[in-house]
TORGU-249976 format. One line per field, with one value per residue (C-alpha): x, y, z negated. Coordinates in Angstrom, 2 decimals, padded with zeros to 5 digits, always signed. Each point is the difference from the previous one (the first is absolute). Layout:
xx	X_...
yy	Y_...
zz	Z_...
This chain:
xx	+013.67_-001.40_-002.49_-001.46_-003.67_-000.85_+002.95_-002.19_-003.53_+001.57_+002.17_-003.92_-001.77_+002.10_+000.79_-000.24_+000.08_+001.18_+002.95_+000.76_+003.53_-001.81_-002.46_-000.78_+002.72_+002.27_+000.32_+002.47_-001.58_+002.31_-002.15_-003.65_-001.38_-003.19_-002.24_+002.55_+002.27_+003.39_+001.04_+003.03_-001.47_+001.09_+003.61_+001.20_+000.17_-003.16_+002.03_+001.24_-003.02_-001.83_-003.80_-002.19_-003.54_-003.23_-003.24_-002.47_-002.03_-003.52_-000.29_+001.66_-000.80_+001.40_+003.24_-000.02_-000.29_+002.56_+002.51_-001.05_+000.77_+003.20_+001.13_-000.78_+001.93_+002.81_+000.55_-000.65_+002.45_+002.75_-001.07_-001.18_+001.68_+003.20_+000.98_+001.62_-002.42_+000.51_-002.08_-002.90_-003.42_-003.20_-001.65_-003.70_-001.90_-003.33_+000.58_-003.18_+000.55_-000.10_-002.19_+002.13_+002.48_+003.89_+001.86_+004.17_+002.70_+003.06_+003.25_+003.70_+000.91_+003.13_+002.88_-000.61_+003.22_-000.61_-003.97_+000.47_-000.76_+002.73_+002.36_+000.00_+001.27_+002.94_+001.08_+001.71_-002.15_+001.52_-001.25_-003.57_-000.22_+000.66_-002.49_-002.74_+000.91_-000.06_-003.79_-000.41_+000.44_-001.67_-003.27_+000.43_-000.63_-003.35_-001.06_+001.39_-002.41_-002.87_+000.14_+000.30_-003.12_-002.03_-003.49_+000.25_+002.32_+001.65_+001.18_+001.12_+003.11_+001.88_+003.66_+000.74_+003.82_-001.37_-001.49_+003.05_+003.16_+003.34_+001.06_+003.22_+000.50_+003.03_-000.43_+003.67_+000.55_-002.63_+000.73_-001.53_+001.42_-001.48_-002.16_-002.26_-002.62_-003.55_-002.95_-003.62_-001.98_-002.81_-002.43_-003.10_-002.34_-000.44_-001.39_-001.03_-002.12_-001.20_-002.24_+000.49_-002.05_+002.34_-000.08_+000.77_-003.03_+000.90_-003.00_+003.54_+001.83_-003.07_-000.42_+002.48_-000.81_-001.63_-003.76_-000.82_+002.85_-001.28_-002.45_+002.85_+002.67_-002.35_-000.97_+003.59_+002.53_-000.77_+000.13_+003.46_+001.30_-001.55_+001.59_+003.22_+002.23_-000.97_+001.78_+003.36_+001.09_-001.97_+001.77_+003.00_-000.84_-000.65_+003.13_+002.19_-002.46_+000.84_+003.10_-001.14_-002.07_+003.71_+001.62_+002.38_-001.31_+003.53_-000.28_-003.68_+001.81_+002.50_-002.93_-002.30_+002.35_+001.18_-003.61_-000.43_+003.04_-000.96_-003.05_+001.09_+002.53_-002.64_-003.38_+000.82_-000.50_-003.10_-002.05_+001.09_-000.49_+003.12_-000.41_+001.12_+001.44_-003.12_-002.71_+002.07_-000.48_-003.40_-001.30_+002.15_-001.11_-004.34_+001.01_+001.66_-002.99_-002.71_+001.69_+000.68_-004.01_-001.20_+001.93_-001.11_-003.70_+000.59_+001.24_-002.60_-002.54_+002.16_-000.85_-003.60_-000.03_+001.85_-003.11_-002.75_+001.15_+000.66_+002.99_+002.65_+001.97_+003.05_+003.51_+000.57_+003.34_+000.67_+000.65_+001.08_+003.18_-000.21
yy	+021.61_+003.34_-000.78_+002.95_-000.95_+002.81_-001.58_-003.31_+001.73_+001.74_-002.99_-001.86_+002.56_+000.11_-003.82_-001.98_-003.38_-001.23_+002.11_+001.09_+001.33_+002.33_+001.29_+003.94_-001.23_-002.63_-003.54_-002.52_-003.94_-001.49_-003.34_-001.55_-001.92_-001.98_+003.40_+002.60_+001.73_+001.24_+003.66_+002.49_+003.87_+003.38_+001.08_+001.44_-001.70_-001.71_-002.85_-000.80_-001.99_-002.88_+000.44_-003.11_+000.92_-001.16_+001.11_-002.66_+001.66_+000.58_+001.77_+002.19_-002.80_-002.96_+002.57_+000.26_-003.33_-000.95_+002.48_-001.44_-003.76_+001.39_+001.42_-002.85_-002.67_+002.16_+000.20_-003.30_-000.79_+002.06_-000.10_-003.41_-001.89_+002.15_+000.57_+003.16_+001.93_+003.06_+002.80_+001.23_+001.98_-000.30_+003.31_-000.11_+002.36_+000.64_-000.02_+002.68_-000.22_-003.63_-001.05_-002.05_-000.42_-000.79_-000.96_+000.29_-001.64_+001.65_-001.21_+000.33_-000.61_-002.37_-000.29_-002.09_-002.33_-000.78_-001.72_-003.88_-000.43_+002.61_-001.07_-003.90_+001.51_+001.06_-002.49_-003.26_-003.61_-000.30_+003.08_+000.58_-003.68_+002.10_+002.67_-002.69_-001.53_+003.42_+000.58_-003.74_+001.34_+002.92_-001.83_-002.31_+002.25_+000.95_-003.84_-000.33_+002.69_-001.22_-003.81_+001.86_+002.01_-002.39_+000.50_+003.16_+001.92_-000.70_+002.03_-000.68_+000.87_-000.08_-000.82_+000.36_+000.99_+003.79_+000.36_+000.84_+002.87_-001.17_+002.67_+001.26_-002.06_+001.40_-000.89_+000.85_-002.38_-002.47_-002.72_-000.41_-000.69_-002.68_+002.60_+000.44_+003.45_-000.32_+002.50_-000.49_+002.13_-001.43_+000.02_+001.59_-003.21_-000.28_-004.04_-000.09_-002.50_+000.62_-003.36_-001.72_+002.89_+001.74_+004.11_+001.47_+000.08_-002.02_+001.52_+002.56_-002.53_-000.02_+003.31_+000.34_-003.33_+000.15_+000.39_-003.08_-002.24_+000.77_-003.10_-002.17_+001.65_-000.13_-003.42_-001.72_+002.38_+002.42_-002.59_-000.75_+003.12_+000.72_-002.89_-001.23_+002.81_-001.49_-003.59_-000.02_-002.89_+002.02_+003.09_-001.29_-001.95_+003.41_+001.56_-002.79_+000.43_+003.72_-001.21_-000.90_+003.82_+001.06_-001.69_-001.63_-003.94_-001.65_+000.92_-001.85_-003.53_+001.16_+002.50_-003.00_-002.03_+003.04_+000.42_-003.54_-000.10_+003.15_-002.08_-003.22_+001.99_+002.43_-001.93_-003.48_-002.41_-001.35_+003.24_+001.51_-001.68_+000.62_+001.84_-000.96_+001.43_-001.08_+001.54_+003.47_-000.28_-000.99_+002.59_+002.92_-001.04_-000.02_+003.02_+001.54_-000.97_+001.27_+003.72_+000.15_-000.53_+001.97_+002.85_-000.49_+000.10_+002.89_+002.07_-001.18_+001.18_+003.50_-000.04_-000.32_+002.67_+002.45_-001.10_+000.90_+003.10_-001.30_+000.62_-002.90_+001.24_-002.78_-000.22_-003.24_-001.19_-000.18_-004.14_-001.63_-001.39_-003.30
zz	-006.64_+001.49_+002.87_+001.73_+000.50_+002.77_+002.09_-000.25_+000.36_+003.09_+001.50_-000.24_+001.60_+003.13_+000.01_+003.27_-001.42_+003.66_+000.01_-003.43_+001.37_+002.07_-002.60_-001.48_-002.23_+001.41_-002.20_+000.58_-001.19_-002.27_-000.15_-000.15_-002.50_-000.81_-000.87_+000.48_+002.52_-001.34_+001.31_+000.07_-000.07_+000.64_+000.86_-004.21_-002.83_+000.48_+002.51_-003.88_-000.36_+001.68_+000.20_-000.22_+001.76_-000.55_+001.93_-000.44_-003.16_+000.58_-003.28_-002.92_-002.25_+002.30_+000.11_-003.92_-000.29_+001.91_-001.64_-003.35_+000.58_+002.35_-002.97_-002.66_+002.66_-000.32_-003.34_-000.28_+002.27_-001.83_-003.54_-000.09_+002.24_+000.10_+003.80_+001.07_+001.69_+002.76_-002.09_+001.38_+000.05_+001.98_+001.28_+001.36_+001.70_+002.04_+003.88_+000.15_+004.14_+000.57_-003.11_-001.88_-003.16_+000.60_-002.95_+000.81_-002.46_+000.18_-000.92_+000.00_+003.73_-000.55_+002.52_+002.56_+000.57_-004.08_+000.69_+000.10_+003.59_+001.04_-001.93_+000.88_+003.39_-001.46_-003.19_+000.51_-000.02_-003.78_-001.10_+001.84_-001.96_-003.48_+001.22_+000.02_-003.32_-001.03_+001.19_-001.78_-003.29_+000.35_+001.79_-002.78_-002.51_+001.60_-000.27_-003.14_-001.15_+001.73_-001.44_-003.68_+000.97_+001.67_+000.17_-001.81_+002.15_+003.11_+002.90_+003.46_+001.82_+002.98_-000.38_+003.81_+000.76_+001.32_-003.13_-002.04_-000.01_-000.89_-002.55_+000.64_+003.76_+001.95_+003.63_+000.56_-002.00_-000.12_-002.15_-003.92_-003.33_-002.50_-001.32_+002.78_-001.17_+002.22_-000.55_+001.75_+001.46_+002.18_-002.85_+002.64_-000.14_-004.09_-000.50_-003.20_-001.79_-003.49_-001.38_+003.51_+001.55_+002.56_-000.54_+003.53_+002.03_+003.10_+002.09_+000.85_+001.29_+002.67_+000.47_+002.83_+001.62_+003.06_-000.72_+002.36_-002.10_-003.21_-001.02_+001.67_-002.16_-003.13_+000.53_+001.16_-001.21_-002.79_-002.86_+001.15_+000.15_-003.53_-001.24_+001.37_-001.72_-003.62_+001.37_-000.94_+002.78_+002.57_-000.73_+000.97_+002.18_+001.67_-001.18_+002.37_+003.27_-000.07_+001.15_+002.91_+000.70_-000.98_+002.82_-002.24_-000.07_-000.27_-003.39_-000.90_-000.75_-002.49_-001.86_+000.05_-002.17_-001.45_-001.59_-000.64_-001.93_-001.86_-001.29_-000.68_-002.59_-001.04_-000.20_+000.43_+003.31_-001.11_-000.44_+003.43_+003.15_+002.37_+003.11_+003.23_+002.96_+001.99_-002.37_+000.86_+003.11_+000.07_-002.04_+001.60_+003.76_-001.18_-001.76_+002.52_+002.48_-002.33_-000.31_+003.75_+000.74_-002.40_+001.26_+003.44_-001.61_-001.97_+003.20_+001.60_-002.81_+000.12_+003.95_-001.04_-002.49_+002.80_+002.57_-002.22_-001.74_-003.15_-002.45_-000.22_-003.24_+000.16_+001.11_+001.96_+001.24_+003.53_-000.66_-003.44_-000.12_-000.76
């Protein structure tokens, strides 16, 4: 993978966070994560890559620590857990003009139609069920690893349908066979616990938060954000709830039954509390409400930065699709 570092530096120098498409080097936003924005840059071969931008680092040491943890996380998911991952590299550099360190995670861009949340709009309900079962089998590998290494080395994992791409998916013939190959690419939040201690600096989650809300987020929400992805059941509730966001709510009852059946067969009924549609609906409503309010406050914080003549480095969505 050939990375044009000068392109990234020039892009960062001329970035308009409010309108990235109007930057000196125009960018198209491909997605928003908890601590990153995914961008398409340039006009040539650079467009074959996805650039995950993380502008929250205050020192070179912070950025180096993140890069080292990221690399270890990817190695554990690939070599330890056995997931197939999109190849990735990290790049960091100092933005001298704004006095901050920026890290980019660069990955080979996946075909948009092959990414799970797009594919489910082309697939039949039966094939969506097959896709979710394939995601379940891959996600189970993560939590089998965590159970085997409990208390020593465990990884947090976000199994949302939008974090997977289907290898060889043909949008012109949108049907899945019995063997479904998936590749995972959402690795920018490298949650990892060693001997029960979280290795990812939790303050990174707070850097992009409105300054007037940091204390309440730290008090009420940070622990949940840092721990929910270590709980297999919570990860699956989140996976199903995502189908509300993707405007496929009619699939949810069948998917709940599919997941409950999977666990009855693979783990045993006594060890797994069945998920209910009501629970998924309640989770989605609360999560969607929190993120809508959070985005509104981030936009207010951006406006305050502008009024005070201060730089605001984060790219925000106009609205959250939830």
